[in-house]
C-alpha positions in Angstrom: 176.5 86.7 23.4 173.1 85.2 22.3 171.6 88.7 22.3 174.4 89.9 20.1 173.9 87.1 17.6 170.1 87.7 17.5 170.7 91.4 16.9 173.1 90.6 14.1 170.7 88.2 12.5 167.9 90.7 12.7 170.1 93.3 11.1 171.0 90.9 8.3 167.4 90.0 7.8 166.4 93.7 7.5 169.2 94.4 5.0 168.4 91.4 2.8 164.7 92.2 3.1 165.4 95.8 2.0 167.5 94.6 -1.0 164.9 92.0 -2.0 162.0 94.5 -2.0 164.1 97.1 -3.8 164.8 94.7 -6.6 161.2 93.6 -6.7 159.7 97.0 -7.0 162.4 98.5 -9.3 161.9 95.8 -11.9 158.7 97.2 -13.6 160.4 100.6 -13.6 163.5 99.2 -15.3 161.5 97.7 -18.2 159.5 101.0 -18.6 162.6 103.2 -18.2 164.6 101.2 -20.8 161.7 101.6 -23.2 161.6 105.3 -22.5 165.3 105.7 -23.1 165.1 104.0 -26.5 162.3 106.2 -27.6 163.7 109.5 -26.3 167.2 108.9 -27.6 165.7 108.4 -31.1 164.1 111.8 -30.8 160.5 110.9 -29.8 159.1 111.9 -26.5 157.0 109.1 -25.0 154.9 110.4 -22.1 152.5 107.5 -22.7 154.6 105.0 -20.8 152.0 104.9 -18.0 149.2 104.0 -20.4 151.3 101.4 -22.1 152.1 99.8 -18.7 148.4 99.8 -17.8 147.3 97.9 -20.9 150.3 95.5 -20.5 149.4 94.9 -16.9 145.9 93.9 -17.9 146.9 91.8 -20.9 149.5 89.9 -18.8 147.1 89.2 -16.0 144.2 88.2 -18.3 146.2 85.9 -20.5 148.0 84.5 -17.5 144.7 83.7 -15.8 143.0 82.1 -18.8 146.0 80.1 -20.0 147.7 79.4 -16.7 151.0 80.3 -18.4 152.6 83.4 -16.9 155.2 83.6 -19.7 152.6 83.6 -22.4 150.9 86.4 -20.4 154.2 88.3 -20.2 154.6 88.0 -24.0 151.1 89.2 -24.7 151.6 92.1 -22.4 154.5 93.2 -24.6 152.4 92.8 -27.7 149.6 94.9 -26.2 152.1 97.6 -25.2 153.6 97.4 -28.7 150.2 98.2 -30.3 150.0 101.3 -28.2 153.5 102.1 -29.2 152.6 101.8 -32.8 149.6 104.1 -32.3 151.9 106.7 -30.7 154.5 106.3 -33.5 151.9 106.7 -36.2 150.4 109.9 -34.6 153.8 111.5 -33.8 156.0 110.4 -36.7 153.7 110.0 -39.6 151.0 112.6 -38.6 153.5 114.8 -36.8 151.1 115.3 -33.9 152.4 117.0 -30.7 154.3 114.3 -28.9 153.5 115.4 -25.4 149.7 115.7 -26.1 149.7 112.3 -27.8 151.5 110.7 -24.8 148.9 112.2 -22.5 146.1 110.8 -24.7 147.8 107.3 -24.5 147.8 107.7 -20.7 144.1 108.3 -20.7 143.3 105.6 -23.3 145.4 102.8 -21.8 143.7 102.5 -18.4 140.3 103.1 -20.0 140.8 100.3 -22.5 142.1 98.0 -19.8 139.1 98.7 -17.6 136.7 98.2 -20.5 138.2 94.8 -21.4 138.2 93.8 -17.7 134.5 94.4 -17.5 134.0 92.7 -20.9 135.9 89.5 -20.1 135.2 89.1 -16.4 131.5 89.7 -16.1 131.6 93.4 -15.3 134.4 93.2 -12.7 136.9 96.0 -12.6 139.8 93.6 -11.8 140.9 90.2 -13.0 140.8 87.1 -10.8 144.2 86.1 -9.3 146.5 84.3 -11.7 147.1 80.7 -10.8 150.7 80.6 -11.7 152.9 83.7 -11.2 156.3 84.3 -12.8 158.7 81.9 -11.0 161.4 82.8 -8.5 165.1 82.7 -9.3 165.6 79.7 -7.1 162.2 78.2 -7.7 160.3 76.8 -4.8 163.5 75.9 -2.9 163.7 77.7 0.4 167.0 79.5 1.1 168.3 79.3 4.6 167.2 82.0 7.1 167.2 85.6 6.0 168.7 84.7 2.6 165.2 83.7 1.5 164.5 87.4 1.0 166.8 87.3 -2.1 164.7 84.7 -3.9 163.2 87.3 -6.1 161.3 86.9 -9.4 163.1 85.9 -12.6 162.0 89.2 -14.1 164.7 90.9 -11.9 167.4 89.1 -13.8 165.7 89.7 -17.2 165.5 93.5 -16.4 169.3 93.5 -15.6 170.1 91.7 -18.8 167.8 94.1 -20.7 169.7 97.1 -19.3 173.0 95.7 -20.2 171.8 94.7 -23.7 170.4 98.2 -24.4 173.7 99.7 -23.2 175.7 97.4 -25.5 173.4 98.2 -28.5 173.6 101.9 -27.9 177.3 102.2 -27.6 178.8 99.2 -29.3 176.7 98.6 -32.4 176.0 100.4 -35.7 172.2 100.3 -35.0 172.8 102.1 -31.7 174.9 104.7 -33.5 172.0 105.2 -35.9 169.5 105.7 -33.0 171.7 108.3 -31.3 172.4 110.1 -34.5 168.7 110.3 -35.4 168.0 111.7 -31.9 170.8 114.3 -32.2 170.7 115.4 -35.8 168.1 113.6 -38.0 168.8 115.7 -41.1 172.5 114.8 -41.0 171.6 111.1 -40.4 169.3 111.3 -43.4 172.0 112.5 -45.7 174.1 109.5 -44.7 171.4 107.1 -45.8 169.8 106.4 -42.4 166.0 106.0 -42.6 164.9 108.4 -39.8 161.3 107.3 -39.9 162.1 103.6 -39.8 164.5 104.0 -36.9 162.0 106.1 -34.9 159.1 103.8 -35.6 161.1 100.8 -34.4 162.2 102.6 -31.3 158.8 103.8 -30.3 157.2 100.4 -30.9 160.0 98.8 -28.9 159.4 101.3 -26.0 155.7 100.2 -26.0 156.7 96.5 -25.8 159.1 97.1 -22.9 156.5 99.2 -21.1 154.0 96.4 -21.6 156.6 94.0 -20.0 156.9 96.4 -17.1 153.1 96.3 -16.6 153.2 92.5 -16.7 156.1 92.4 -14.2 153.7 94.1 -11.8 150.6 91.9 -12.2 152.4 88.6 -12.8 155.2 88.9 -10.3 154.5 91.5 -7.5 150.7 91.3 -7.3 148.7 88.3 -8.7 146.0 90.2 -10.6 145.1 93.3 -12.6 143.2 96.1 -10.8 142.8 99.8 -11.8 145.4 100.8 -9.2 148.0 98.2 -10.3 149.8 100.9 -12.3 149.6 104.1 -10.4 152.4 106.5 -11.3 155.1 103.9 -12.1 155.2 105.1 -15.7 155.9 108.6 -14.7 158.5 107.5 -12.1 160.2 105.6 -14.9 160.3 108.7 -17.1 161.8 110.6 -14.1 164.4 107.8 -13.8 165.4 108.4 -17.4 165.9 112.1 -16.8 167.8 111.4 -13.6 169.9 108.9 -15.5 170.7 111.5 -18.2 169.0 109.5 -21.0 171.4 106.6 -20.6 170.4 102.9 -20.1 172.7 102.4 -17.2 171.8 105.7 -15.6 168.1 104.9 -15.9 168.7 101.4 -14.4 170.4 102.8 -11.3 167.8 105.5 -10.9 165.1 102.8 -10.9 166.9 101.1 -8.1 166.9 104.3 -6.2 163.1 104.7 -6.6 162.7 101.0 -5.8 164.6 101.6 -2.6 162.2 104.4 -1.7 159.3 102.0 -2.1 161.2 99.3 -0.1 161.7 101.8 2.8 158.0 102.6 2.6 157.1 98.9 2.9 159.5 98.3 5.8 158.5 101.4 7.7 154.8 100.5 7.2 155.2 97.0 8.5 157.8 97.7 11.2 155.6 99.3 13.8 157.0 102.8 13.2 154.8 105.7 14.2 154.7 107.1 10.7 151.3 108.0 9.1 150.4 105.7 6.2 149.6 108.8 4.1 153.1 110.0 4.4 154.5 106.6 3.6 152.4 106.4 0.5 153.7 109.8 -0.7 157.4 109.0 -0.2 158.2 107.5 -3.7 156.4 110.4 -5.4 157.9 113.1 -3.2 161.3 111.6 -4.0 160.5 111.8 -7.7 159.6 115.5 -7.5 162.7 116.3 -5.5 165.0 114.5 -7.9 163.4 116.2 -10.9 163.8 119.6 -9.2 167.5 119.0 -8.4 168.6 117.2 -11.5 166.4 118.2 -14.4 168.3 121.4 -14.9 171.6 119.5 -15.1 170.4 116.9 -17.6 170.3 117.5 -21.3 168.1 115.5 -23.6 169.0 114.6 -27.2 168.9 117.8 -29.3 166.2 116.6 -31.6 164.1 115.0 -28.9 160.4 116.0 -29.3 161.0 117.6 -32.7 159.1 116.0 -35.6 161.3 115.4 -38.6 160.3 116.4 -42.1 162.4 114.9 -44.8 164.5 117.4 -46.7 164.6 119.9 -43.8 167.9 121.2 -42.4 
């Protein structure tokens, strides 16, 4: 009888641990994916999510370290990502640069700027010192009984869920959301109805940068306590894959991020559970899953019709 009880407790602990790690690792992806959805639905491809997350990760950790306030660091991370979003918007909307090439440039510039600033502000170090105060847990410092302590995840998990619900509501229940979707589908028709295509796209791309910055800060202020060059290593691209898998919808992107977070959770549990699985294979699992999902689903998902197409006023 006692053996059965211990077995059930161990099973419950593993299940709750899997849920807790899934929520933890999916949260940065959710922020980035929601930003990508907003940009892509408005008609601007934002491949630069990874770079925006990188600069956000550094800004969040650096400000959080110097001020001791993780929420101020979180806010500054969004501002840093928003500046890169503004750069992307200016290049692709005003200058009509190739959106994919510009996004790749952002991905190269973001980590480079973060590394340069890290060396500048921290005496040549390539990583920031650990932050004193991380983003608090949902239940604070109170310890939940037994295995339920695994569900005491960071507050950013709740913020990410509220964000996804808010984006869904804005997209499908508000006039502004209708403007965003119409600009992404047929900007010329939207223009004839008095919708400022450039203004809508600018606001969406800048907002995508802000949310990607939040995603980077969710990594360095909640999951790990500091910025390092490997803090953001593929999460931006996984977030973009989640958007494609979710068929360019906020709710689809959210659940896709949970799926990728689950892959990371399985990797962590298998790595720490004494299973005879090589660490190299475990490290590859989330990225292999990304490739498989893109192969299986990318042909079935259709992006907004004007996505990636620069708009010129007066064109039809």
